C-alpha positions in Angstrom: 151.8 108.3 111.1 154.0 105.9 109.3 155.3 102.9 111.2 157.8 100.8 109.1 157.6 97.1 109.4 159.8 95.1 111.8 161.9 92.9 109.6 163.0 89.3 110.4 163.6 85.9 108.8 162.7 82.3 109.4 164.0 78.7 109.1 162.0 78.4 105.9 164.5 80.6 104.2 167.1 78.0 105.0 165.2 75.2 103.4 163.6 74.0 106.6 160.1 72.5 106.5 160.3 69.7 109.0 161.4 69.1 112.7 164.0 66.6 111.5 165.3 66.0 108.0 168.9 65.3 107.0 168.5 67.4 103.9 167.8 70.5 106.0 170.2 73.1 107.4 171.1 72.1 111.0 169.6 74.4 113.5 172.9 75.7 114.8 174.0 76.7 111.3 170.7 78.4 110.7 171.0 80.5 113.8 174.6 81.4 113.0 173.8 82.3 109.4 170.6 84.2 110.1 172.5 86.4 112.5 175.4 86.7 110.0 173.0 87.8 107.3 172.0 90.8 109.5 168.7 89.7 111.0 167.9 90.1 114.7 164.4 88.5 114.7 163.3 85.0 113.7 160.4 82.6 113.8 160.7 79.3 115.6 159.9 77.3 112.4 158.6 73.7 112.6 157.9 72.6 116.2 160.9 70.5 117.2 163.4 72.1 114.8 165.0 74.5 117.3 165.7 73.2 120.9 162.4 72.9 122.8 164.0 73.7 126.2 163.4 77.4 126.8 166.5 78.2 128.8 168.7 76.5 126.3 167.1 78.1 123.3 167.1 81.5 125.0 170.8 81.2 125.6 171.5 80.2 122.0 169.5 83.2 120.8 171.1 85.7 123.2 174.6 84.5 122.1 173.6 85.6 118.5 171.6 88.7 119.3 168.3 87.1 118.2 164.8 87.3 119.4 161.6 85.4 118.5 158.6 87.0 116.8 156.3 83.9 116.5 155.9 80.2 116.5 154.4 78.3 113.6 152.1 75.3 113.5 149.7 73.6 111.1 146.0 72.9 112.1 143.3 70.7 110.6 140.2 72.0 112.2 138.2 71.8 108.9 138.0 68.0 109.5 135.4 66.5 111.8 136.5 65.4 115.3 139.8 67.2 114.9 139.9 69.4 118.0 141.9 67.2 120.3 144.7 66.4 117.8 144.9 70.0 116.7 145.0 71.3 120.2 147.8 68.9 121.1 150.0 70.3 118.3 149.0 73.9 118.6 149.3 74.1 122.4 152.8 72.5 122.2 153.9 75.2 119.8 152.2 77.9 121.9 154.0 76.8 125.0 157.5 77.4 123.5 156.4 80.5 121.7 155.1 82.1 124.9 158.2 81.0 126.8 160.4 82.8 124.3 158.5 86.1 124.9 156.8 86.2 121.5 153.3 87.5 121.1 152.1 85.7 117.9 151.4 82.2 116.8 151.2 81.7 113.0 148.6 79.0 112.3 148.5 77.3 108.8 145.7 75.2 107.5 146.4 71.6 106.5 146.6 70.5 102.8 143.9 69.0 100.6 146.7 67.9 98.3 149.9 66.2 99.6 152.6 68.8 99.3 155.3 66.3 98.5 153.6 63.8 96.1 150.8 66.0 94.7 148.2 63.3 95.6 144.7 64.7 96.2 143.8 63.8 99.8 140.3 65.4 100.0 137.9 67.7 98.2 139.6 71.0 97.4 136.4 73.0 98.4 134.6 73.3 101.7 130.8 73.2 101.8 128.9 76.1 103.3 128.3 74.0 106.4 132.0 73.2 106.6 133.0 76.9 106.3 130.7 77.8 109.3 132.0 74.9 111.4 135.6 75.7 110.5 135.3 79.3 111.4 133.7 78.4 114.7 136.6 76.1 115.5 139.2 78.7 114.6 137.5 81.3 116.8 137.5 78.7 119.6 141.2 78.0 119.0 142.1 81.7 119.0 140.2 82.4 122.2 141.8 79.6 124.1 145.3 80.4 122.8 144.8 84.0 124.0 143.4 83.0 127.3 145.9 80.3 128.2 149.1 81.6 126.5 148.5 85.3 125.9 149.2 84.9 122.1 147.5 86.3 119.1 146.5 83.8 116.4 147.8 84.9 112.9 146.1 82.7 110.3 148.2 82.0 107.3 146.4 81.3 103.9 148.5 78.8 102.0 148.6 77.2 98.6 146.9 73.8 98.3 144.7 74.4 101.3 141.1 75.5 101.6 142.0 79.1 102.4 144.1 79.9 99.3 142.5 82.2 96.7 141.5 85.8 97.3 137.9 84.8 97.4 138.5 82.1 100.0 140.6 84.5 102.1 137.8 87.0 102.0 135.3 84.3 103.1 137.5 83.2 105.9 137.8 86.8 107.2 134.0 87.2 106.9 133.3 84.0 108.8 135.8 84.5 111.7 135.7 86.9 114.6 137.9 90.0 113.9 138.5 90.4 117.6 140.1 86.9 117.8 141.6 86.0 114.4 144.1 88.1 112.5 145.8 87.4 109.2 149.4 86.4 108.5 149.5 87.9 105.0 152.0 85.7 103.1 152.6 87.8 100.0 154.0 84.9 98.0 151.1 82.5 98.7 148.5 85.2 97.9 150.2 85.9 94.6 150.7 82.1 93.9 146.9 81.7 94.3 146.0 84.7 92.1 145.2 87.1 94.9 145.8 90.8 95.3 148.0 91.6 98.4 147.5 95.4 98.2 143.7 95.0 98.0 143.6 92.7 101.0 145.7 95.2 103.0 143.5 98.1 101.8 140.2 96.3 102.4 141.0 94.7 105.7 143.7 96.9 107.4 142.5 95.9 110.9 142.9 92.2 110.1 146.5 92.4 109.0 148.4 91.3 112.1 151.6 89.8 110.7 153.3 89.4 107.3 155.5 86.9 105.5 157.4 88.7 102.7 157.9 86.4 99.7 157.9 86.6 95.9 156.8 84.1 93.2 158.0 83.5 89.7 154.9 84.1 87.6 156.0 81.9 84.7 156.6 78.9 87.0 153.4 79.5 88.8 151.4 79.6 85.5 153.0 76.3 84.5 152.2 74.8 87.9 148.5 75.7 87.7 148.2 74.7 84.0 149.6 71.2 84.8 148.0 70.7 88.2 151.3 70.4 90.0 151.4 70.2 93.8 153.0 72.8 96.0 156.1 70.8 96.9 157.0 70.2 93.3 156.3 73.8 92.5 158.8 74.9 95.1 161.4 72.5 93.6 160.7 74.1 90.2 161.5 77.5 91.7 158.0 78.9 92.2 159.2 80.9 95.2 162.0 83.1 94.0 164.6 85.6 95.3 163.4 89.3 95.4 163.2 91.4 93.3 162.9 88.8 90.5 159.2 87.9 91.0 155.9 89.3 92.2 154.4 91.0 94.1 156.4 94.2 93.9 157.8 94.8 97.3 158.0 98.7 97.7 154.2 99.2 97.5 153.7 96.3 100.0 156.1 97.9 102.5 154.5 101.3 102.0 151.0 99.9 102.6 152.2 98.1 105.8 153.9 101.3 107.1 150.6 103.1 106.6 148.7 100.7 108.9 150.1 102.6 111.9 150.7 99.3 113.7 153.7 97.2 114.8 153.8 94.6 112.0 156.4 91.9 111.8 157.5 91.3 108.2 159.3 88.0 108.1 161.3 87.2 105.0 160.7 83.7 103.6 161.7 81.9 100.5 160.5 78.4 100.2 163.3 76.3 98.7 163.1 72.8 100.3 165.4 71.0 99.8 168.4 73.2 98.9 172.2 73.0 99.0 173.7 74.0 102.3 175.6 77.0 100.9 172.7 78.5 99.1 170.6 80.3 101.8 173.1 82.7 103.4 174.0 84.7 100.2 170.3 84.9 99.3 169.4 86.1 102.8 172.0 88.8 102.7 171.0 90.0 99.2 167.3 89.9 100.1 167.8 92.0 103.3 169.9 94.6 101.4 167.2 94.8 98.7 164.3 95.2 101.1 166.2 97.9 103.0 166.6 99.7 99.7 162.8 99.6 99.2 162.0 101.9 102.1 162.3 102.2 105.9 162.3 99.0 108.0 162.9 98.5 111.7 
C-alpha cells in the first residue's frame, strides 16, 4: 500500500544555521514566508532560533497554520567524556520539540572539519574502538530521549562528519540498535558524499524514519572534493542547489519513500547560508510546486 510522504520545510531553506545571526532571516519572516510558500509543516531549526516559550511559539504557529515535525540538534558523542555536554544540548532541544507535539528529534554529528573555515579539527576517521563506543553512546542517547521525552532519534549523516560516506552510514547502521536509532536520510548529504540514496532506502527500509529532501550540483561537488574545500565554503559556492537542477533525481526517491508503507516526513532543505533576504521565498514556492509534480505528497 503506497503512503506518500508528508511534505514540510525548515529554517535551513531560509539560510538559517545558527540561533542568532544578523545575516539570517528573522524568525517572524521565516514563519510568514514558509506559510506563504504553501507549507504547513516545519522543523524548529537551530535551538534558540524560534521562540523557546511553548505557549508563545504555539500561538505563532497556529496563527499561520503551521505544525512542528521535529527538532534539530548537533551531538559530539564520538569524543571522550562528552555525555554531559551533549545531553545538555540534546535535552534542551528535546524539551521544546516534545512540548510542540512533534515525535522526532533529528540528531546531527559534529564536524571533524570546521564548516566555516575549513580547518581540520580532528582525524576524519574513527578507529574500530571509537566506532563501538560511539554506537553505544548513540543507543544510550536514543533510549533516554525516548524514555524521558517520548521522541524518536533520527540520526542525520552529514558532510565533513564521521558518518558521511555510504560505507560509513552502513557501518553506523550496523553498529547501532535498530529498535532505538533510525536514519534521517538527507538526500543531498548522501549524494554530496558519493552515496546512493535509493540503495540505502532499498537495503534498510526499516531504518528510514525521516527524510530531508535536497539536491546537490555535481560539478560544484566534484570541485569541492578535488580541492579539499570545507562544507561551509561548498555551500557558498552553490553545492546545494534548487531542484530539479541537481542530483539525486527526486521522483524515484519519492516513489521509494511511498513504498515504505510508513508515515515519513520529507522536509525540504536547501543550504544557502548566508543568502539575500528576498531569495528563499521564490525558491521555496518553486520547489514545492516541482515536488508536487513528481508524485503524490501529503
